[in-house]
TIVO-2410 file (N, C-alpha, C; in nm, 3 decimals):
# residues 87
REC num residu      c1      c2      c3 atome chaine
REC   1      M  -0.483   2.139  -0.852     N      A
REC   1      M  -0.414   2.012  -0.852    CA      A
REC   1      M  -0.266   2.040  -0.876     C      A
REC   2      L  -0.182   1.982  -0.792     N      A
REC   2      L  -0.039   2.003  -0.805    CA      A
REC   2      L   0.029   1.891  -0.882     C      A
REC   3      H  -0.009   1.766  -0.855     N      A
REC   3      H   0.051   1.650  -0.921    CA      A
REC   3      H  -0.056   1.544  -0.944     C      A
REC   4      Q  -0.035   1.465  -1.047     N      A
REC   4      Q  -0.117   1.345  -1.066    CA      A
REC   4      Q  -0.040   1.244  -1.149     C      A
REC   5      F  -0.070   1.117  -1.126     N      A
REC   5      F  -0.013   1.009  -1.206    CA      A
REC   5      F  -0.108   0.890  -1.192     C      A
REC   6      P  -0.105   0.797  -1.286     N      A
REC   6      P  -0.198   0.684  -1.280    CA      A
REC   6      P  -0.168   0.593  -1.161     C      A
REC   7      A  -0.274   0.549  -1.096     N      A
REC   7      A  -0.260   0.451  -0.988    CA      A
REC   7      A  -0.241   0.313  -1.049     C      A
REC   8      P  -0.187   0.220  -0.973     N      A
REC   8      P  -0.165   0.085  -1.027    CA      A
REC   8      P  -0.295   0.009  -1.043     C      A
REC   9      G  -0.298  -0.086  -1.136     N      A
REC   9      G  -0.412  -0.176  -1.152    CA      A
REC   9      G  -0.543  -0.105  -1.177     C      A
REC  10      N  -0.653  -0.175  -1.145     N      A
REC  10      N  -0.784  -0.114  -1.168    CA      A
REC  10      N  -0.866  -0.100  -1.041     C      A
REC  11      R  -0.809  -0.136  -0.925     N      A
REC  11      R  -0.881  -0.123  -0.798    CA      A
REC  11      R  -0.791  -0.068  -0.688     C      A
REC  12      P  -0.741   0.055  -0.702     N      A
REC  12      P  -0.661   0.112  -0.593    CA      A
REC  12      P  -0.752   0.145  -0.475     C      A
REC  13      H  -0.708   0.107  -0.355     N      A
REC  13      H  -0.788   0.128  -0.234    CA      A
REC  13      H  -0.699   0.169  -0.119     C      A
REC  14      G  -0.655   0.291  -0.115     N      A
REC  14      G  -0.581   0.338   0.000    CA      A
REC  14      G  -0.451   0.405  -0.035     C      A
REC  15      L  -0.422   0.512   0.038     N      A
REC  15      L  -0.298   0.588   0.022    CA      A
REC  15      L  -0.233   0.607   0.159     C      A
REC  16      A  -0.101   0.611   0.159     N      A
REC  16      A  -0.027   0.643   0.281    CA      A
REC  16      A   0.101   0.715   0.242     C      A
REC  17      W   0.142   0.809   0.323     N      A
REC  17      W   0.265   0.887   0.300    CA      A
REC  17      W   0.362   0.857   0.413     C      A
REC  18      D   0.485   0.816   0.380     N      A
REC  18      D   0.584   0.784   0.483    CA      A
REC  18      D   0.689   0.893   0.501     C      A
REC  19      G   0.667   1.007   0.438     N      A
REC  19      G   0.764   1.116   0.446    CA      A
REC  19      G   0.855   1.121   0.325     C      A
REC  20      E   0.860   1.012   0.249     N      A
REC  20      E   0.940   1.003   0.128    CA      A
REC  20      E   0.860   0.949   0.010     C      A
REC  21      L   0.783   0.844   0.034     N      A
REC  21      L   0.708   0.779  -0.073    CA      A
REC  21      L   0.558   0.785  -0.045     C      A
REC  22      L   0.480   0.793  -0.152     N      A
REC  22      L   0.335   0.781  -0.146    CA      A
REC  22      L   0.302   0.636  -0.180     C      A
REC  23      W   0.241   0.566  -0.086     N      A
REC  23      W   0.209   0.425  -0.102    CA      A
REC  23      W   0.064   0.410  -0.147     C      A
REC  24      V   0.040   0.319  -0.243     N      A
REC  24      V  -0.094   0.293  -0.295    CA      A
REC  24      V  -0.122   0.143  -0.283     C      A
REC  25      A  -0.231   0.108  -0.215     N      A
REC  25      A  -0.274  -0.032  -0.207    CA      A
REC  25      A  -0.359  -0.064  -0.329     C      A
REC  26      E  -0.334  -0.177  -0.392     N      A
REC  26      E  -0.410  -0.220  -0.511    CA      A
REC  26      E  -0.469  -0.357  -0.481     C      A
REC  27      T  -0.602  -0.362  -0.477     N      A
REC  27      T  -0.672  -0.483  -0.435    CA      A
REC  27      T  -0.659  -0.599  -0.533     C      A
REC  28      T  -0.679  -0.576  -0.660     N      A
REC  28      T  -0.679  -0.685  -0.758    CA      A
REC  28      T  -0.545  -0.755  -0.765     C      A
REC  29      D  -0.436  -0.677  -0.772     N      A
REC  29      D  -0.302  -0.736  -0.782    CA      A
REC  29      D  -0.244  -0.776  -0.647     C      A
REC  30      R  -0.313  -0.734  -0.539     N      A
REC  30      R  -0.266  -0.760  -0.402    CA      A
REC  30      R  -0.124  -0.708  -0.381     C      A
REC  31      T  -0.106  -0.582  -0.420     N      A
REC  31      T   0.023  -0.517  -0.405    CA      A
REC  31      T   0.007  -0.385  -0.332     C      A
REC  32      I   0.117  -0.338  -0.277     N      A
REC  32      I   0.127  -0.203  -0.222    CA      A
REC  32      I   0.251  -0.144  -0.285     C      A
REC  33      T   0.234  -0.033  -0.357     N      A
REC  33      T   0.342   0.026  -0.437    CA      A
REC  33      T   0.379   0.162  -0.381     C      A
REC  34      G   0.509   0.187  -0.367     N      A
REC  34      G   0.560   0.315  -0.320    CA      A
REC  34      G   0.609   0.399  -0.437     C      A
REC  35      Y   0.555   0.520  -0.448     N      A
REC  35      Y   0.586   0.611  -0.558    CA      A
REC  35      Y   0.655   0.736  -0.507     C      A
REC  36      T   0.743   0.791  -0.590     N      A
REC  36      T   0.790   0.927  -0.566    CA      A
REC  36      T   0.676   1.019  -0.610     C      A
REC  37      L   0.683   1.144  -0.574     N      A
REC  37      L   0.573   1.234  -0.607    CA      A
REC  37      L   0.562   1.265  -0.756     C      A
REC  38      D   0.664   1.228  -0.835     N      A
REC  38      D   0.651   1.245  -0.980    CA      A
REC  38      D   0.597   1.119  -1.048     C      A
REC  39      G   0.560   1.017  -0.968     N      A
REC  39      G   0.498   0.897  -1.022    CA      A
REC  39      G   0.592   0.782  -1.051     C      A
REC  40      A   0.720   0.795  -1.018     N      A
REC  40      A   0.814   0.686  -1.042    CA      A
REC  40      A   0.800   0.580  -0.932     C      A
REC  41      V   0.796   0.453  -0.972     N      A
REC  41      V   0.786   0.343  -0.877    CA      A
REC  41      V   0.921   0.322  -0.811     C      A
REC  42      R   0.924   0.327  -0.677     N      A
REC  42      R   1.046   0.301  -0.602    CA      A
REC  42      R   1.047   0.164  -0.538     C      A
REC  43      R   0.929   0.117  -0.493     N      A
REC  43      R   0.918  -0.015  -0.430    CA      A
REC  43      R   0.781  -0.074  -0.461     C      A
REC  44      R   0.777  -0.204  -0.472     N      A
REC  44      R   0.648  -0.274  -0.489    CA      A
REC  44      R   0.651  -0.396  -0.397     C      A
REC  45      L   0.550  -0.403  -0.312     N      A
REC  45      L   0.538  -0.513  -0.217    CA      A
REC  45      L   0.422  -0.602  -0.259     C      A
REC  46      A   0.448  -0.730  -0.279     N      A
REC  46      A   0.343  -0.827  -0.310    CA      A
REC  46      A   0.298  -0.890  -0.180     C      A
REC  47      L   0.168  -0.887  -0.154     N      A
REC  47      L   0.115  -0.945  -0.031    CA      A
REC  47      L   0.096  -1.095  -0.049     C      A
REC  48      E   0.139  -1.170   0.049     N      A
REC  48      E   0.127  -1.316   0.044    CA      A
REC  48      E  -0.018  -1.357   0.065     C      A
REC  49      P  -0.063  -1.460  -0.005     N      A
REC  49      P  -0.201  -1.507   0.016    CA      A
REC  49      P  -0.223  -1.547   0.161     C      A
REC  50      G  -0.341  -1.514   0.211     N      A
REC  50      G  -0.378  -1.547   0.348    CA      A
REC  50      G  -0.459  -1.675   0.352     C      A
REC  51      P  -0.530  -1.697   0.463     N      A
REC  51      P  -0.609  -1.819   0.478    CA      A
REC  51      P  -0.723  -1.828   0.377     C      A
REC  52      A  -0.777  -1.715   0.336     N      A
REC  52      A  -0.879  -1.713   0.230    CA      A
REC  52      A  -0.805  -1.682   0.100     C      A
REC  53      E  -0.873  -1.632   0.002     N      A
REC  53      E  -0.808  -1.594  -0.123    CA      A
REC  53      E  -0.721  -1.471  -0.107     C      A
REC  54      G  -0.750  -1.388  -0.007     N      A
REC  54      G  -0.686  -1.259   0.014    CA      A
REC  54      G  -0.535  -1.270   0.027     C      A
REC  55      P  -0.469  -1.170   0.072     N      A
REC  55      P  -0.528  -1.050   0.129    CA      A
REC  55      P  -0.591  -0.961   0.021     C      A
REC  56      D  -0.685  -0.884   0.067     N      A
REC  56      D  -0.762  -0.794  -0.017    CA      A
REC  56      D  -0.745  -0.654   0.042     C      A
REC  57      P  -0.630  -0.588   0.016     N      A
REC  57      P  -0.599  -0.465   0.089    CA      A
REC  57      P  -0.693  -0.349   0.057     C      A
REC  58      H  -0.752  -0.296   0.161     N      A
REC  58      H  -0.838  -0.178   0.152    CA      A
REC  58      H  -0.796  -0.084   0.264     C      A
REC  59      G  -0.772   0.039   0.227     N      A
REC  59      G  -0.726   0.135   0.327    CA      A
REC  59      G  -0.579   0.115   0.354     C      A
REC  60      L  -0.513   0.223   0.390     N      A
REC  60      L  -0.369   0.216   0.413    CA      A
REC  60      L  -0.330   0.336   0.496     C      A
REC  61      T  -0.240   0.314   0.592     N      A
REC  61      T  -0.182   0.424   0.667    CA      A
REC  61      T  -0.039   0.386   0.704     C      A
REC  62      F   0.037   0.485   0.746     N      A
REC  62      F   0.177   0.464   0.785    CA      A
REC  62      F   0.194   0.516   0.926     C      A
REC  63      H   0.258   0.434   1.012     N      A
REC  63      H   0.283   0.476   1.149    CA      A
REC  63      H   0.403   0.399   1.205     C      A
REC  64      D   0.496   0.471   1.264     N      A
REC  64      D   0.613   0.411   1.330    CA      A
REC  64      D   0.687   0.309   1.243     C      A
REC  65      G   0.711   0.345   1.117     N      A
REC  65      G   0.790   0.260   1.030    CA      A
REC  65      G   0.716   0.142   0.969     C      A
REC  66      E   0.584   0.137   0.983     N      A
REC  66      E   0.506   0.027   0.929    CA      A
REC  66      E   0.388   0.078   0.845     C      A
REC  67      L   0.358   0.005   0.739     N      A
REC  67      L   0.234   0.027   0.665    CA      A
REC  67      L   0.127  -0.060   0.731     C      A
REC  68      W   0.011  -0.002   0.755     N      A
REC  68      W  -0.103  -0.074   0.812    CA      A
REC  68      W  -0.212  -0.077   0.707     C      A
REC  69      Y  -0.274  -0.193   0.688     N      A
REC  69      Y  -0.383  -0.205   0.592    CA      A
REC  69      Y  -0.492  -0.295   0.650     C      A
REC  70      C  -0.611  -0.284   0.595     N      A
REC  70      C  -0.721  -0.371   0.634    CA      A
REC  70      C  -0.744  -0.471   0.522     C      A
REC  71      D  -0.768  -0.596   0.559     N      A
REC  71      D  -0.797  -0.701   0.462    CA      A
REC  71      D  -0.949  -0.710   0.450     C      A
REC  72      A  -1.003  -0.672   0.333     N      A
REC  72      A  -1.148  -0.670   0.313    CA      A
REC  72      A  -1.208  -0.810   0.316     C      A
REC  73      E  -1.130  -0.911   0.284     N      A
REC  73      E  -1.181  -1.049   0.282    CA      A
REC  73      E  -1.198  -1.103   0.424     C      A
REC  74      T  -1.091  -1.091   0.507     N      A
REC  74      T  -1.094  -1.149   0.642    CA      A
REC  74      T  -1.134  -1.047   0.748     C      A
REC  75      R  -1.131  -0.918   0.714     N      A
REC  75      R  -1.158  -0.806   0.804    CA      A
REC  75      R  -1.050  -0.795   0.913     C      A
REC  76      L  -0.932  -0.851   0.887     N      A
REC  76      L  -0.820  -0.840   0.979    CA      A
REC  76      L  -0.733  -0.721   0.940     C      A
REC  77      V  -0.662  -0.666   1.036     N      A
REC  77      V  -0.566  -0.558   1.011    CA      A
REC  77      V  -0.428  -0.620   1.002     C      A
REC  78      G  -0.353  -0.581   0.898     N      A
REC  78      G  -0.217  -0.632   0.880    CA      A
REC  78      G  -0.117  -0.518   0.879     C      A
REC  79      T   0.008  -0.550   0.908     N      A
REC  79      T   0.116  -0.452   0.905    CA      A
REC  79      T   0.232  -0.505   0.824     C      A
REC  80      I   0.305  -0.413   0.765     N      A
REC  80      I   0.426  -0.445   0.690    CA      A
REC  80      I   0.534  -0.349   0.738     C      A
REC  81      A   0.641  -0.402   0.793     N      A
REC  81      A   0.752  -0.316   0.838    CA      A
REC  81      A   0.828  -0.266   0.717     C      A
REC  82      L   0.865  -0.139   0.720     N      A
REC  82      L   0.945  -0.078   0.614    CA      A
REC  82      L   1.081  -0.037   0.673     C      A
REC  83      P   1.179  -0.128   0.669     N      A
REC  83      P   1.310  -0.094   0.724    CA      A
REC  83      P   1.365   0.034   0.663     C      A
REC  84      G   1.416   0.120   0.747     N      A
REC  84      G   1.476   0.244   0.699    CA      A
REC  84      G   1.376   0.356   0.677     C      A
REC  85      A   1.246   0.329   0.693     N      A
REC  85      A   1.146   0.435   0.672    CA      A
REC  85      A   1.145   0.526   0.793     C      A
REC  86      S   1.119   0.654   0.768     N      A
REC  86      S   1.111   0.749   0.877    CA      A
REC  86      S   0.981   0.728   0.955     C      A
REC  87      S   0.984   0.756   1.083     N      A
REC  87      S   0.866   0.736   1.167    CA      A
REC  87      S   0.785   0.862   1.177     C      A
***
């Protein structure tokens, strides 16, 4: 093991690396948090409520400047653009 730090909340579901930050999706708080590799929080994104109680983010990936996640409640795929993120 090279590094470790506590994940946010009590239901982390998904990791993504954008070349600079490690992003962690947290289902209970409905957030996606970007960490430096030493565990410092650089950004926190709060997901807006959807048509149901969600979003309920599960799974996470990064592609072409966007975070992609799956909503466990609606089973829809959502994206969040990250301006300035490397592709």
